[in-house]
PDBQT receptor file of N, H, CA, C and O in Angstrom, charges set to zero:
ATOM      1  N   UNK A   1       0.750  -1.175   0.030  1.00  0.00    +0.000 N 
ATOM      2  CA  UNK A   1      -0.078  -0.025   0.035  1.00  0.00    +0.000 C 
ATOM      3  C   UNK A   1       0.839   1.336   0.058  1.00  0.00    +0.000 C 
ATOM      4  O   UNK A   1       0.523   2.385  -0.504  1.00  0.00    +0.000 OA
ATOM      5  N   UNK A   2       1.985   1.125   0.784  1.00  0.00    +0.000 N 
ATOM      6  H   UNK A   2       2.241   0.273   1.241  1.00  0.00    +0.000 HD
ATOM      7  CA  UNK A   2       2.826   2.386   0.838  1.00  0.00    +0.000 C 
ATOM      8  C   UNK A   2       3.553   2.535  -0.507  1.00  0.00    +0.000 C 
ATOM      9  O   UNK A   2       3.911   3.658  -0.863  1.00  0.00    +0.000 OA
ATOM     10  N   UNK A   3       3.763   1.571  -1.188  1.00  0.00    +0.000 N 
ATOM     11  H   UNK A   3       3.473   0.659  -0.898  1.00  0.00    +0.000 HD
ATOM     12  CA  UNK A   3       4.536   1.702  -2.541  1.00  0.00    +0.000 C 
ATOM     13  C   UNK A   3       3.531   2.374  -3.453  1.00  0.00    +0.000 C 
ATOM     14  O   UNK A   3       3.899   3.227  -4.261  1.00  0.00    +0.000 OA
ATOM     15  N   UNK A   4       2.339   2.022  -3.342  1.00  0.00    +0.000 N 
ATOM     16  H   UNK A   4       2.040   1.329  -2.687  1.00  0.00    +0.000 HD
ATOM     17  CA  UNK A   4       1.377   2.676  -4.377  1.00  0.00    +0.000 C 
ATOM     18  C   UNK A   4       1.155   4.161  -4.029  1.00  0.00    +0.000 C 
ATOM     19  O   UNK A   4       1.026   5.019  -4.901  1.00  0.00    +0.000 OA
ATOM     20  N   UNK A   5       1.118   4.418  -2.706  1.00  0.00    +0.000 N 
ATOM     21  H   UNK A   5       1.222   3.721  -1.997  1.00  0.00    +0.000 HD
ATOM     22  CA  UNK A   5       0.983   5.809  -2.292  1.00  0.00    +0.000 C 
ATOM     23  C   UNK A   5       2.206   6.658  -2.727  1.00  0.00    +0.000 C 
ATOM     24  O   UNK A   5       2.096   7.834  -3.072  1.00  0.00    +0.000 OA
ATOM     25  N   UNK A   6       3.413   5.961  -2.686  1.00  0.00    +0.000 N 
ATOM     26  H   UNK A   6       3.503   5.005  -2.405  1.00  0.00    +0.000 HD
ATOM     27  CA  UNK A   6       4.662   6.781  -3.071  1.00  0.00    +0.000 C 
ATOM     28  C   UNK A   6       4.631   6.992  -4.556  1.00  0.00    +0.000 C 
ATOM     29  O   UNK A   6       5.081   8.029  -5.043  1.00  0.00    +0.000 OA
ATOM     30  N   UNK A   7       4.062   5.945  -5.358  1.00  0.00    +0.000 N 
ATOM     31  H   UNK A   7       3.696   5.103  -4.962  1.00  0.00    +0.000 HD
ATOM     32  CA  UNK A   7       4.125   6.114  -6.759  1.00  0.00    +0.000 C 
ATOM     33  C   UNK A   7       3.199   7.193  -7.250  1.00  0.00    +0.000 C 
ATOM     34  O   UNK A   7       3.499   7.852  -8.246  1.00  0.00    +0.000 OA
ATOM     35  N   UNK A   8       2.069   7.399  -6.574  1.00  0.00    +0.000 N 
ATOM     36  H   UNK A   8       1.826   6.864  -5.765  1.00  0.00    +0.000 HD
ATOM     37  CA  UNK A   8       1.139   8.501  -6.994  1.00  0.00    +0.000 C 
ATOM     38  C   UNK A   8       1.489   9.767  -6.274  1.00  0.00    +0.000 C 
ATOM     39  O   UNK A   8       0.762  10.753  -6.401  1.00  0.00    +0.000 OA
ATOM     40  N   UNK A   9       2.522   9.794  -5.553  1.00  0.00    +0.000 N 
ATOM     41  H   UNK A   9       3.113   8.993  -5.450  1.00  0.00    +0.000 HD
ATOM     42  CA  UNK A   9       2.866  11.070  -4.979  1.00  0.00    +0.000 C 
ATOM     43  C   UNK A   9       2.240  11.419  -3.610  1.00  0.00    +0.000 C 
ATOM     44  O   UNK A   9       2.529  12.485  -3.067  1.00  0.00    +0.000 OA
ATOM     45  N   UNK A  10       1.450  10.602  -3.085  1.00  0.00    +0.000 N 
ATOM     46  H   UNK A  10       1.215   9.736  -3.526  1.00  0.00    +0.000 HD
ATOM     47  CA  UNK A  10       0.701  10.847  -1.792  1.00  0.00    +0.000 C 
ATOM     48  C   UNK A  10       1.646  10.613  -0.606  1.00  0.00    +0.000 C 
ATOM     49  O   UNK A  10       1.382  11.124   0.482  1.00  0.00    +0.000 OA
ATOM     50  N   UNK A  11       2.678   9.898  -0.772  1.00  0.00    +0.000 N 
ATOM     51  H   UNK A  11       2.893   9.483  -1.656  1.00  0.00    +0.000 HD
ATOM     52  CA  UNK A  11       3.572   9.664   0.372  1.00  0.00    +0.000 C 
ATOM     53  C   UNK A  11       4.986   9.769  -0.114  1.00  0.00    +0.000 C 
ATOM     54  O   UNK A  11       5.377   9.142  -1.099  1.00  0.00    +0.000 OA
ATOM     55  N   UNK A  12       5.817  10.642   0.652  1.00  0.00    +0.000 N 
ATOM     56  H   UNK A  12       5.499  11.151   1.452  1.00  0.00    +0.000 HD
ATOM     57  CA  UNK A  12       7.139  10.861   0.123  1.00  0.00    +0.000 C 
ATOM     58  C   UNK A  12       8.060   9.692   0.201  1.00  0.00    +0.000 C 
ATOM     59  O   UNK A  12       8.069   9.019   1.232  1.00  0.00    +0.000 OA
ATOM     60  N   UNK A  13       8.878   9.377  -0.856  1.00  0.00    +0.000 N 
ATOM     61  H   UNK A  13       8.870   9.924  -1.693  1.00  0.00    +0.000 HD
ATOM     62  CA  UNK A  13       9.722   8.310  -0.929  1.00  0.00    +0.000 C 
ATOM     63  C   UNK A  13      10.747   8.326   0.082  1.00  0.00    +0.000 C 
ATOM     64  O   UNK A  13      11.282   7.268   0.415  1.00  0.00    +0.000 OA
ATOM     65  N   UNK A  14      11.107   9.552   0.663  1.00  0.00    +0.000 N 
ATOM     66  H   UNK A  14      10.673  10.411   0.393  1.00  0.00    +0.000 HD
ATOM     67  CA  UNK A  14      12.226   9.731   1.487  1.00  0.00    +0.000 C 
ATOM     68  C   UNK A  14      11.668   9.074   2.928  1.00  0.00    +0.000 C 
ATOM     69  O   UNK A  14      12.375   8.296   3.570  1.00  0.00    +0.000 OA
ATOM     70  N   UNK A  15      10.484   9.420   3.316  1.00  0.00    +0.000 N 
ATOM     71  H   UNK A  15       9.910  10.052   2.795  1.00  0.00    +0.000 HD
ATOM     72  CA  UNK A  15       9.735   8.988   4.408  1.00  0.00    +0.000 C 
ATOM     73  C   UNK A  15       9.614   7.430   4.485  1.00  0.00    +0.000 C 
ATOM     74  O   UNK A  15       9.788   6.827   5.544  1.00  0.00    +0.000 OA
ATOM     75  N   UNK A  16       9.323   6.847   3.370  1.00  0.00    +0.000 N 
ATOM     76  H   UNK A  16       9.182   7.337   2.509  1.00  0.00    +0.000 HD
ATOM     77  CA  UNK A  16       9.186   5.387   3.210  1.00  0.00    +0.000 C 
ATOM     78  C   UNK A  16      10.518   4.736   3.437  1.00  0.00    +0.000 C 
ATOM     79  O   UNK A  16      10.547   3.688   4.084  1.00  0.00    +0.000 OA
ATOM     80  N   UNK A  17      11.575   5.236   2.986  1.00  0.00    +0.000 N 
ATOM     81  H   UNK A  17      11.552   6.087   2.461  1.00  0.00    +0.000 HD
ATOM     82  CA  UNK A  17      12.986   4.820   3.141  1.00  0.00    +0.000 C 
ATOM     83  C   UNK A  17      13.400   4.898   4.565  1.00  0.00    +0.000 C 
ATOM     84  O   UNK A  17      14.092   4.009   5.062  1.00  0.00    +0.000 OA
ATOM     85  N   UNK A  18      12.997   5.937   5.241  1.00  0.00    +0.000 N 
ATOM     86  H   UNK A  18      12.436   6.659   4.837  1.00  0.00    +0.000 HD
ATOM     87  CA  UNK A  18      13.420   5.946   6.706  1.00  0.00    +0.000 C 
ATOM     88  C   UNK A  18      12.605   5.119   7.553  1.00  0.00    +0.000 C 
ATOM     89  O   UNK A  18      13.087   4.688   8.601  1.00  0.00    +0.000 OA
ATOM     90  N   UNK A  19      11.344   4.830   7.194  1.00  0.00    +0.000 N 
ATOM     91  H   UNK A  19      10.953   5.180   6.343  1.00  0.00    +0.000 HD
ATOM     92  CA  UNK A  19      10.546   3.820   7.843  1.00  0.00    +0.000 C 
ATOM     93  C   UNK A  19      11.139   2.438   7.688  1.00  0.00    +0.000 C 
ATOM     94  O   UNK A  19      11.247   1.691   8.660  1.00  0.00    +0.000 OA
ATOM     95  N   UNK A  20      11.515   2.100   6.497  1.00  0.00    +0.000 N 
ATOM     96  H   UNK A  20      11.427   2.707   5.707  1.00  0.00    +0.000 HD
ATOM     97  CA  UNK A  20      12.168   0.828   6.247  1.00  0.00    +0.000 C 
ATOM     98  C   UNK A  20      13.471   0.591   7.059  1.00  0.00    +0.000 C 
ATOM     99  O   UNK A  20      13.682  -0.472   7.644  1.00  0.00    +0.000 OA
ATOM    100  N   UNK A  21      14.314   1.618   7.063  1.00  0.00    +0.000 N 
ATOM    101  H   UNK A  21      14.143   2.482   6.589  1.00  0.00    +0.000 HD
ATOM    102  CA  UNK A  21      15.468   1.624   7.739  1.00  0.00    +0.000 C 
ATOM    103  C   UNK A  21      15.328   1.513   9.279  1.00  0.00    +0.000 C 
ATOM    104  O   UNK A  21      16.182   0.897   9.916  1.00  0.00    +0.000 OA
ATOM    105  N   UNK A  22      14.278   2.089   9.885  1.00  0.00    +0.000 N 
ATOM    106  H   UNK A  22      13.584   2.589   9.367  1.00  0.00    +0.000 HD
ATOM    107  CA  UNK A  22      13.984   2.100  11.182  1.00  0.00    +0.000 C 
ATOM    108  C   UNK A  22      13.725   0.686  11.630  1.00  0.00    +0.000 C 
ATOM    109  O   UNK A  22      14.177   0.263  12.695  1.00  0.00    +0.000 OA
ATOM    110  N   UNK A  23      12.999  -0.040  10.816  1.00  0.00    +0.000 N 
ATOM    111  H   UNK A  23      12.632   0.303   9.951  1.00  0.00    +0.000 HD
ATOM    112  CA  UNK A  23      12.752  -1.434  11.168  1.00  0.00    +0.000 C 
ATOM    113  C   UNK A  23      13.996  -2.318  11.236  1.00  0.00    +0.000 C 
ATOM    114  O   UNK A  23      14.060  -3.205  12.087  1.00  0.00    +0.000 OA
ATOM    115  N   UNK A  24      14.871  -2.130  10.469  1.00  0.00    +0.000 N 
ATOM    116  H   UNK A  24      14.819  -1.409   9.778  1.00  0.00    +0.000 HD
ATOM    117  CA  UNK A  24      16.104  -2.776  10.535  1.00  0.00    +0.000 C 
ATOM    118  C   UNK A  24      16.979  -2.415  11.736  1.00  0.00    +0.000 C 
ATOM    119  O   UNK A  24      17.642  -3.282  12.307  1.00  0.00    +0.000 OA
ATOM    120  N   UNK A  25      16.981  -1.136  12.119  1.00  0.00    +0.000 N 
ATOM    121  H   UNK A  25      16.443  -0.432  11.656  1.00  0.00    +0.000 HD
ATOM    122  CA  UNK A  25      17.685  -0.689  13.293  1.00  0.00    +0.000 C 
ATOM    123  C   UNK A  25      17.170  -1.495  14.553  1.00  0.00    +0.000 C 
ATOM    124  O   UNK A  25      17.940  -1.933  15.407  1.00  0.00    +0.000 OA
ATOM    125  N   UNK A  26      15.840  -1.646  14.589  1.00  0.00    +0.000 N 
ATOM    126  H   UNK A  26      15.214  -1.291  13.895  1.00  0.00    +0.000 HD
ATOM    127  CA  UNK A  26      15.333  -2.348  15.799  1.00  0.00    +0.000 C 
ATOM    128  C   UNK A  26      15.782  -3.779  15.757  1.00  0.00    +0.000 C 
ATOM    129  O   UNK A  26      16.144  -4.290  16.817  1.00  0.00    +0.000 OA
ATOM    130  N   UNK A  27      15.799  -4.471  14.665  1.00  0.00    +0.000 N 
ATOM    131  H   UNK A  27      15.505  -4.056  13.804  1.00  0.00    +0.000 HD
ATOM    132  CA  UNK A  27      16.293  -5.931  14.612  1.00  0.00    +0.000 C 
ATOM    133  C   UNK A  27      17.777  -5.975  14.906  1.00  0.00    +0.000 C 
ATOM    134  O   UNK A  27      18.251  -6.841  15.641  1.00  0.00    +0.000 OA
ATOM    135  N   UNK A  28      18.530  -5.010  14.312  1.00  0.00    +0.000 N 
ATOM    136  H   UNK A  28      18.145  -4.306  13.714  1.00  0.00    +0.000 HD
ATOM    137  CA  UNK A  28      20.044  -4.897  14.682  1.00  0.00    +0.000 C 
ATOM    138  C   UNK A  28      20.223  -4.767  16.181  1.00  0.00    +0.000 C 
ATOM    139  O   UNK A  28      21.006  -5.489  16.798  1.00  0.00    +0.000 OA
ATOM    140  N   UNK A  29      19.511  -3.870  16.733  1.00  0.00    +0.000 N 
ATOM    141  H   UNK A  29      18.874  -3.283  16.232  1.00  0.00    +0.000 HD
ATOM    142  CA  UNK A  29      19.656  -3.655  18.307  1.00  0.00    +0.000 C 
ATOM    143  C   UNK A  29      19.335  -4.870  18.992  1.00  0.00    +0.000 C 
ATOM    144  O   UNK A  29      20.077  -5.273  19.888  1.00  0.00    +0.000 OA
ATOM    145  N   UNK A  30      18.139  -5.595  18.607  1.00  0.00    +0.000 N 
ATOM    146  H   UNK A  30      17.536  -5.268  17.879  1.00  0.00    +0.000 HD
ATOM    147  CA  UNK A  30      17.844  -6.715  19.348  1.00  0.00    +0.000 C 
ATOM    148  C   UNK A  30      18.895  -7.870  19.236  1.00  0.00    +0.000 C 
ATOM    149  O   UNK A  30      19.165  -8.600  20.190  1.00  0.00    +0.000 OA
ATOM    150  N   UNK A  31      19.460  -7.979  18.010  1.00  0.00    +0.000 N 
ATOM    151  H   UNK A  31      19.241  -7.386  17.235  1.00  0.00    +0.000 HD
ATOM    152  CA  UNK A  31      20.451  -9.139  17.782  1.00  0.00    +0.000 C 
ATOM    153  C   UNK A  31      21.711  -8.623  18.456  1.00  0.00    +0.000 C 
ATOM    154  O   UNK A  31      22.429  -9.508  18.921  1.00  0.00    +0.000 OA
ATOM    155  N   UNK A  32      22.125  -7.374  18.603  1.00  0.00    +0.000 N 
ATOM    156  H   UNK A  32      21.542  -6.655  18.225  1.00  0.00    +0.000 HD
ATOM    157  CA  UNK A  32      23.282  -6.938  19.378  1.00  0.00    +0.000 C 
ATOM    158  C   UNK A  32      23.158  -7.179  20.827  1.00  0.00    +0.000 C 
ATOM    159  O   UNK A  32      24.156  -7.536  21.454  1.00  0.00    +0.000 OA
ATOM    160  N   UNK A  33      21.987  -7.010  21.436  1.00  0.00    +0.000 N 
ATOM    161  H   UNK A  33      21.176  -6.720  20.927  1.00  0.00    +0.000 HD
ATOM    162  CA  UNK A  33      21.637  -7.245  22.744  1.00  0.00    +0.000 C 
ATOM    163  C   UNK A  33      21.645  -8.775  23.058  1.00  0.00    +0.000 C 
ATOM    164  O   UNK A  33      22.111  -9.169  24.127  1.00  0.00    +0.000 OA
ATOM    165  N   UNK A  34      21.199  -9.526  22.257  1.00  0.00    +0.000 N 
ATOM    166  H   UNK A  34      20.820  -9.206  21.389  1.00  0.00    +0.000 HD
ATOM    167  CA  UNK A  34      21.223 -11.009  22.455  1.00  0.00    +0.000 C 
ATOM    168  C   UNK A  34      22.652 -11.437  22.380  1.00  0.00    +0.000 C 
ATOM    169  O   UNK A  34      23.104 -12.155  23.273  1.00  0.00    +0.000 OA
ATOM    170  N   UNK A  35      23.384 -11.057  21.397  1.00  0.00    +0.000 N 
ATOM    171  H   UNK A  35      23.018 -10.474  20.671  1.00  0.00    +0.000 HD
ATOM    172  CA  UNK A  35      24.893 -11.422  21.382  1.00  0.00    +0.000 C 
ATOM    173  C   UNK A  35      25.706 -10.946  22.607  1.00  0.00    +0.000 C 
ATOM    174  O   UNK A  35      26.602 -11.641  23.086  1.00  0.00    +0.000 OA
ATOM    175  N   UNK A  36      25.361  -9.738  23.095  1.00  0.00    +0.000 N 
ATOM    176  H   UNK A  36      24.633  -9.173  22.706  1.00  0.00    +0.000 HD
ATOM    177  CA  UNK A  36      26.049  -9.364  24.311  1.00  0.00    +0.000 C 
ATOM    178  C   UNK A  36      25.603 -10.230  25.539  1.00  0.00    +0.000 C 
ATOM    179  O   UNK A  36      26.402 -10.533  26.426  1.00  0.00    +0.000 OA
ATOM    180  N   UNK A  37      24.409 -10.579  25.548  1.00  0.00    +0.000 N 
ATOM    181  H   UNK A  37      23.760 -10.333  24.827  1.00  0.00    +0.000 HD
ATOM    182  CA  UNK A  37      24.057 -11.478  26.646  1.00  0.00    +0.000 C 
ATOM    183  C   UNK A  37      24.617 -12.746  26.583  1.00  0.00    +0.000 C 
ATOM    184  O   UNK A  37      24.978 -13.273  27.635  1.00  0.00    +0.000 OA
ATOM    185  N   UNK A  38      24.760 -13.358  25.459  1.00  0.00    +0.000 N 
ATOM    186  H   UNK A  38      24.467 -12.930  24.604  1.00  0.00    +0.000 HD
ATOM    187  CA  UNK A  38      25.446 -14.683  25.317  1.00  0.00    +0.000 C 
ATOM    188  C   UNK A  38      26.910 -14.574  25.709  1.00  0.00    +0.000 C 
ATOM    189  O   UNK A  38      27.454 -15.372  26.473  1.00  0.00    +0.000 OA
ATOM    190  N   UNK A  39      27.531 -13.510  25.123  1.00  0.00    +0.000 N 
ATOM    191  H   UNK A  39      27.089 -12.862  24.502  1.00  0.00    +0.000 HD
ATOM    192  CA  UNK A  39      29.048 -13.409  25.509  1.00  0.00    +0.000 C 
ATOM    193  C   UNK A  39      29.244 -13.180  26.881  1.00  0.00    +0.000 C 
ATOM    194  O   UNK A  39      30.130 -13.801  27.469  1.00  0.00    +0.000 OA
ATOM    195  N   UNK A  40      28.371 -12.183  27.603  1.00  0.00    +0.000 N 
ATOM    196  H   UNK A  40      27.651 -11.678  27.125  1.00  0.00    +0.000 HD
ATOM    197  CA  UNK A  40      28.581 -12.016  29.107  1.00  0.00    +0.000 C 
ATOM    198  C   UNK A  40      28.403 -13.267  29.755  1.00  0.00    +0.000 C 
ATOM    199  O   UNK A  40      29.241 -13.625  30.583  1.00  0.00    +0.000 OA
ATOM    200  N   UNK A  41      27.311 -14.061  29.457  1.00  0.00    +0.000 N 
ATOM    201  H   UNK A  41      26.631 -13.771  28.784  1.00  0.00    +0.000 HD
ATOM    202  CA  UNK A  41      26.999 -15.307  30.099  1.00  0.00    +0.000 C 
ATOM    203  C   UNK A  41      28.117 -16.319  30.016  1.00  0.00    +0.000 C 
ATOM    204  O   UNK A  41      28.432 -16.989  31.000  1.00  0.00    +0.000 OA
ATOM    205  N   UNK A  42      28.734 -16.437  28.816  1.00  0.00    +0.000 N 
ATOM    206  H   UNK A  42      28.478 -15.893  28.017  1.00  0.00    +0.000 HD
ATOM    207  CA  UNK A  42      29.889 -17.364  28.635  1.00  0.00    +0.000 C 
ATOM    208  C   UNK A  42      31.159 -16.821  29.469  1.00  0.00    +0.000 C 
ATOM    209  O   UNK A  42      31.897 -17.599  30.074  1.00  0.00    +0.000 OA
ATOM    210  N   UNK A  43      31.335 -15.564  29.456  1.00  0.00    +0.000 N 
ATOM    211  H   UNK A  43      30.735 -14.932  28.965  1.00  0.00    +0.000 HD
ATOM    212  CA  UNK A  43      32.522 -15.045  30.339  1.00  0.00    +0.000 C 
ATOM    213  C   UNK A  43      32.197 -15.179  31.810  1.00  0.00    +0.000 C 
ATOM    214  O   UNK A  43      33.079 -15.577  32.570  1.00  0.00    +0.000 OA
ATOM    215  N   UNK A  44      31.087 -14.898  32.230  1.00  0.00    +0.000 N 
ATOM    216  H   UNK A  44      30.370 -14.574  31.613  1.00  0.00    +0.000 HD
ATOM    217  CA  UNK A  44      30.856 -15.224  33.659  1.00  0.00    +0.000 C 
ATOM    218  C   UNK A  44      30.823 -16.588  34.069  1.00  0.00    +0.000 C 
ATOM    219  O   UNK A  44      31.207 -16.931  35.188  1.00  0.00    +0.000 OA
ATOM    220  N   UNK A  45      30.373 -17.398  33.201  1.00  0.00    +0.000 N 
ATOM    221  H   UNK A  45      30.061 -17.120  32.293  1.00  0.00    +0.000 HD
ATOM    222  CA  UNK A  45      30.382 -18.855  33.563  1.00  0.00    +0.000 C 
ATOM    223  C   UNK A  45      31.818 -19.480  33.512  1.00  0.00    +0.000 C 
ATOM    224  O   UNK A  45      32.082 -20.477  34.185  1.00  0.00    +0.000 OA
ATOM    225  N   UNK A  46      32.729 -18.884  32.711  1.00  0.00    +0.000 N 
ATOM    226  H   UNK A  46      32.515 -18.074  32.164  1.00  0.00    +0.000 HD
ATOM    227  CA  UNK A  46      33.929 -19.432  32.654  1.00  0.00    +0.000 C 
ATOM    228  C   UNK A  46      34.816 -18.927  33.890  1.00  0.00    +0.000 C 
ATOM    229  O   UNK A  46      35.776 -19.583  34.293  1.00  0.00    +0.000 OA
ATOM    230  N   UNK A  47      34.425 -17.727  34.452  1.00  0.00    +0.000 N 
ATOM    231  H   UNK A  47      33.645 -17.194  34.125  1.00  0.00    +0.000 HD
ATOM    232  CA  UNK A  47      34.985 -17.128  35.663  1.00  0.00    +0.000 C 
ATOM    233  C   UNK A  47      34.659 -17.989  36.863  1.00  0.00    +0.000 C 
ATOM    234  O   UNK A  47      35.476 -18.335  37.716  1.00  0.00    +0.000 OA
ATOM    235  N   UNK A  48      33.338 -18.305  36.833  1.00  0.00    +0.000 N 
ATOM    236  H   UNK A  48      32.674 -18.024  36.140  1.00  0.00    +0.000 HD
ATOM    237  CA  UNK A  48      32.809 -19.033  38.044  1.00  0.00    +0.000 C 
ATOM    238  C   UNK A  48      33.344 -20.514  38.174  1.00  0.00    +0.000 C 
ATOM    239  O   UNK A  48      33.362 -21.111  39.250  1.00  0.00    +0.000 OA
ATOM    240  N   UNK A  49      33.773 -21.044  36.992  1.00  0.00    +0.000 N 
ATOM    241  H   UNK A  49      33.758 -20.558  36.118  1.00  0.00    +0.000 HD
ATOM    242  CA  UNK A  49      34.129 -22.485  36.965  1.00  0.00    +0.000 C 
ATOM    243  C   UNK A  49      35.552 -22.730  37.502  1.00  0.00    +0.000 C 
ATOM    244  O   UNK A  49      36.006 -23.873  37.550  1.00  0.00    +0.000 OA
TER     245      UNK A  49
């Protein structure tokens, strides 16, 4: 739907691109947080052992 609105000029293409990139930033942040959690767990478990 957003593509059609962009093609007819009702929705700016720049805004569509920014929304698309914002979605990827959320997934990147979630993945980075998960990776940091795994690494810290491995480090803490190796110290305790």
